[in-house]
PLY file of the C-alpha trace (Angstrom):
ply
format ascii 1.0
element vertex 269
property float x
property float y
property float z
element edge 268
property int vertex1
property int vertex2
end_header
17.64 52.86 4.17
15.81 49.65 3.26
17.77 46.51 4.00
18.08 44.01 1.21
16.71 40.54 2.00
19.44 38.15 3.02
20.35 35.81 0.21
19.86 32.14 1.04
22.81 30.03 -0.01
21.94 27.00 -2.12
23.13 23.94 -0.23
22.02 21.19 -2.60
21.52 20.40 -6.27
18.69 18.24 -7.56
18.33 16.54 -10.94
15.12 16.97 -12.95
14.82 14.38 -15.71
12.51 11.89 -17.40
12.26 9.14 -19.98
9.54 7.54 -22.08
7.32 4.93 -20.45
7.03 1.76 -22.57
3.70 1.01 -20.87
2.40 4.11 -22.64
4.02 3.19 -25.96
6.88 5.66 -25.39
10.59 5.21 -26.07
12.35 4.57 -22.72
15.75 5.40 -24.23
14.98 9.12 -24.64
13.20 11.97 -22.91
9.66 12.95 -23.77
9.49 15.41 -26.70
9.83 19.03 -25.63
11.42 18.21 -22.25
14.99 18.76 -21.06
17.18 17.59 -18.22
17.88 20.20 -15.55
20.12 20.45 -12.50
18.85 23.13 -10.15
20.25 24.54 -6.91
18.03 24.42 -3.82
18.49 25.46 -0.21
16.78 22.53 1.53
14.90 19.26 1.06
11.52 21.01 0.94
12.70 23.10 -2.01
14.14 20.00 -3.72
10.81 18.21 -3.38
8.91 21.21 -4.75
11.27 21.56 -7.71
10.73 17.93 -8.62
6.95 18.04 -8.26
6.79 21.28 -10.29
8.85 19.65 -13.07
6.64 16.54 -13.00
3.42 18.57 -13.22
4.72 20.99 -15.85
5.70 18.09 -18.11
2.69 15.90 -17.26
4.89 13.00 -16.17
3.62 9.69 -14.88
5.41 7.55 -12.32
7.00 5.52 -15.12
8.46 8.70 -16.69
10.23 10.07 -13.62
14.00 9.40 -13.57
15.22 12.49 -11.72
15.37 13.29 -8.04
19.04 12.77 -7.16
20.02 15.26 -4.46
23.71 16.05 -3.99
25.62 18.08 -1.44
29.15 19.02 -2.50
28.92 16.31 -5.15
27.92 13.63 -2.65
24.60 11.83 -3.19
22.50 12.44 -0.06
18.94 11.61 -1.11
16.47 10.75 -3.85
13.12 12.44 -4.50
10.35 10.00 -5.36
7.52 10.67 -7.78
5.22 11.85 -4.98
7.82 14.27 -3.59
8.96 12.13 -0.65
12.74 12.15 -0.19
14.41 8.82 0.61
17.97 7.95 1.66
20.37 6.98 -1.15
20.42 3.36 -2.27
17.79 0.71 -2.75
14.47 0.81 -0.92
14.52 -1.53 2.08
12.12 -2.87 4.69
11.62 -0.31 7.45
13.32 2.53 5.56
12.30 5.96 6.87
12.02 9.00 4.59
14.41 11.92 5.03
11.62 14.37 4.18
9.01 14.91 5.36
10.41 13.66 8.64
8.19 11.01 10.24
5.92 12.53 12.88
5.04 11.00 16.20
1.34 10.70 15.52
-1.17 9.63 18.12
-1.71 5.88 17.87
-4.83 4.88 16.01
-7.46 2.89 17.92
-6.75 -0.82 17.53
-9.17 -2.70 15.32
-10.80 -5.33 17.57
-10.81 -7.67 14.57
-7.08 -7.30 13.89
-5.26 -10.65 13.82
-3.17 -11.76 16.75
0.47 -12.64 16.05
2.78 -14.92 18.01
6.57 -14.71 18.24
8.27 -18.01 17.47
11.99 -18.70 17.87
14.08 -20.25 15.09
17.85 -20.94 14.89
18.14 -17.80 12.74
16.15 -15.42 14.87
12.55 -14.89 15.98
9.68 -14.83 13.50
6.02 -13.83 13.70
3.23 -16.32 13.02
-0.44 -15.45 12.65
-3.38 -15.43 10.29
-6.44 -17.65 10.10
-7.65 -20.70 8.17
-8.02 -18.64 5.01
-4.45 -17.37 5.03
-1.63 -17.69 7.54
1.28 -15.27 7.81
4.89 -16.08 8.64
7.46 -13.28 8.56
10.74 -12.11 10.03
10.92 -9.52 12.77
12.64 -6.47 11.35
16.39 -6.46 11.93
16.56 -9.77 13.86
16.77 -12.57 11.27
20.27 -13.54 10.12
21.83 -16.41 8.18
25.61 -16.94 8.39
26.02 -13.44 9.79
23.99 -11.77 7.03
20.78 -9.88 7.89
17.69 -10.83 5.88
13.95 -10.13 5.88
11.23 -12.40 4.53
7.47 -12.92 4.47
5.55 -15.98 3.35
2.26 -17.80 3.83
1.26 -20.85 5.83
-1.82 -23.05 5.72
-3.81 -23.93 8.83
-7.12 -25.70 9.35
-9.03 -27.10 12.30
-6.60 -30.01 12.56
-3.59 -27.69 12.84
-0.62 -26.70 10.66
-0.67 -28.02 7.09
2.18 -26.46 5.10
4.22 -23.35 4.43
5.14 -21.81 1.09
8.77 -21.64 0.02
10.13 -18.13 0.37
12.97 -15.90 -0.75
15.14 -13.70 1.46
15.70 -9.95 1.09
19.33 -9.18 1.86
19.40 -6.33 4.41
15.68 -5.98 3.72
16.34 -4.52 0.24
13.50 -5.48 -2.11
15.66 -5.65 -5.22
18.33 -7.81 -3.54
16.39 -11.07 -3.37
18.10 -14.43 -2.89
16.74 -17.95 -2.74
16.27 -19.12 0.83
18.59 -22.09 1.55
16.85 -25.39 2.26
18.24 -25.42 5.79
16.54 -22.09 6.50
13.21 -23.12 4.98
13.29 -26.43 6.87
14.07 -24.62 10.14
11.23 -22.13 9.65
8.80 -24.91 8.73
9.82 -27.00 11.74
9.49 -24.03 14.10
5.98 -23.20 12.84
4.92 -26.87 12.96
6.21 -27.23 16.53
4.43 -24.07 17.60
1.15 -25.17 16.00
1.34 -28.62 17.63
0.51 -26.95 20.97
-3.30 -26.64 21.32
-3.01 -23.35 23.22
-1.11 -21.88 20.25
-3.59 -23.16 17.68
-6.26 -21.40 19.73
-4.72 -18.15 18.44
-5.34 -19.24 14.83
-8.92 -20.21 15.74
-9.49 -16.83 17.40
-8.17 -15.18 14.25
-10.54 -17.32 12.18
-13.42 -16.01 14.31
-12.19 -12.47 13.68
-11.99 -13.20 9.96
-15.56 -14.52 9.94
-16.68 -11.37 11.79
-14.89 -9.26 9.17
-16.87 -11.11 6.50
-20.08 -10.45 8.41
-19.18 -6.75 8.62
-18.59 -6.70 4.86
-21.90 -8.47 4.14
-23.75 -6.09 6.48
-22.35 -3.14 4.53
-23.51 -4.79 1.31
-26.97 -5.38 2.76
-27.21 -1.74 3.88
-26.20 -0.62 0.39
-28.70 -2.95 -1.27
-31.46 -1.82 1.10
-30.71 1.81 0.23
-30.88 0.98 -3.49
-34.10 -0.99 -2.92
-35.69 1.94 -1.03
-34.79 4.29 -3.91
-36.17 1.80 -6.43
-39.43 1.57 -4.48
-39.69 5.36 -4.38
-39.14 5.47 -8.14
-41.74 2.72 -8.64
-44.28 4.62 -6.51
-43.55 7.78 -8.50
-44.21 5.97 -11.79
-47.42 4.44 -10.42
-48.62 7.85 -9.19
-47.84 9.36 -12.59
-49.82 6.60 -14.29
-52.80 7.30 -12.00
-52.69 10.99 -12.93
-52.47 10.17 -16.61
-55.35 7.68 -16.35
-57.50 10.40 -14.72
-56.50 12.81 -17.47
-57.32 10.21 -20.12
-60.74 9.61 -18.53
-61.46 13.37 -18.52
-60.57 13.67 -22.20
-62.70 10.64 -22.99
-65.73 12.03 -21.08
-65.32 15.40 -22.76
-65.28 13.87 -26.23
-68.47 11.87 -25.53
-70.29 14.99 -24.34
-69.68 16.80 -27.60
0 1
1 2
2 3
3 4
4 5
5 6
6 7
7 8
8 9
9 10
10 11
11 12
12 13
13 14
14 15
15 16
16 17
17 18
18 19
19 20
20 21
21 22
22 23
23 24
24 25
25 26
26 27
27 28
28 29
29 30
30 31
31 32
32 33
33 34
34 35
35 36
36 37
37 38
38 39
39 40
40 41
41 42
42 43
43 44
44 45
45 46
46 47
47 48
48 49
49 50
50 51
51 52
52 53
53 54
54 55
55 56
56 57
57 58
58 59
59 60
60 61
61 62
62 63
63 64
64 65
65 66
66 67
67 68
68 69
69 70
70 71
71 72
72 73
73 74
74 75
75 76
76 77
77 78
78 79
79 80
80 81
81 82
82 83
83 84
84 85
85 86
86 87
87 88
88 89
89 90
90 91
91 92
92 93
93 94
94 95
95 96
96 97
97 98
98 99
99 100
100 101
101 102
102 103
103 104
104 105
105 106
106 107
107 108
108 109
109 110
110 111
111 112
112 113
113 114
114 115
115 116
116 117
117 118
118 119
119 120
120 121
121 122
122 123
123 124
124 125
125 126
126 127
127 128
128 129
129 130
130 131
131 132
132 133
133 134
134 135
135 136
136 137
137 138
138 139
139 140
140 141
141 142
142 143
143 144
144 145
145 146
146 147
147 148
148 149
149 150
150 151
151 152
152 153
153 154
154 155
155 156
156 157
157 158
158 159
159 160
160 161
161 162
162 163
163 164
164 165
165 166
166 167
167 168
168 169
169 170
170 171
171 172
172 173
173 174
174 175
175 176
176 177
177 178
178 179
179 180
180 181
181 182
182 183
183 184
184 185
185 186
186 187
187 188
188 189
189 190
190 191
191 192
192 193
193 194
194 195
195 196
196 197
197 198
198 199
199 200
200 201
201 202
202 203
203 204
204 205
205 206
206 207
207 208
208 209
209 210
210 211
211 212
212 213
213 214
214 215
215 216
216 217
217 218
218 219
219 220
220 221
221 222
222 223
223 224
224 225
225 226
226 227
227 228
228 229
229 230
230 231
231 232
232 233
233 234
234 235
235 236
236 237
237 238
238 239
239 240
240 241
241 242
242 243
243 244
244 245
245 246
246 247
247 248
248 249
249 250
250 251
251 252
252 253
253 254
254 255
255 256
256 257
257 258
258 259
259 260
260 261
261 262
262 263
263 264
264 265
265 266
266 267
267 268
């Protein structure tokens, strides 16, 4: 007697839905014509992702059309499927957030780019920050999970200006509460002043400014690498153009010989 395949119990439900994209001249208050909202049962996150991507492809949805993706288990929201099929934890996207599916893999580290900028850790009253960059653009940012103001965790990133004389200025910056991109607050003056003072004090030490100068050298080398690629491309185009020119010249020579033959033949008649 043939055994029936064991039925897999559906553990989750996932919402499939869309709306018009105003960037495409569509009405964002309603679904695209001919589409419907669906709630389907799935057994795991992989199936939820596939159901969403199938719905997106079947209805030719763009990123601005996708409004579905809510995954629930026993009515509880447990994840959200993005447009590309990645499943994220519930809530707003935050700095350092890891996807629920596919699970991050421990990949072999990539070889370090020898022209990658150096960064220095600098202490402030609110937690350590990272300072780096070159004369063209300097970077100042929080270290994930370590910057706090009045007991509240924040993340931030801004730009500083350096030149051969040292630190010049730093741009004002906002703070992301708990690292959430949509929860942005204005950075208090006391915080901005403290960050500016910490960067200025760090840059006042010649050995620290040497890091910025080394980064400037790296940046110049990156520019050289870019120009070398351009030169190689131009030389390839030039070689092709010369081949084409030689081909035209050879064709002209053949035609001139042919013209001379016709001319000699007509004179002999």
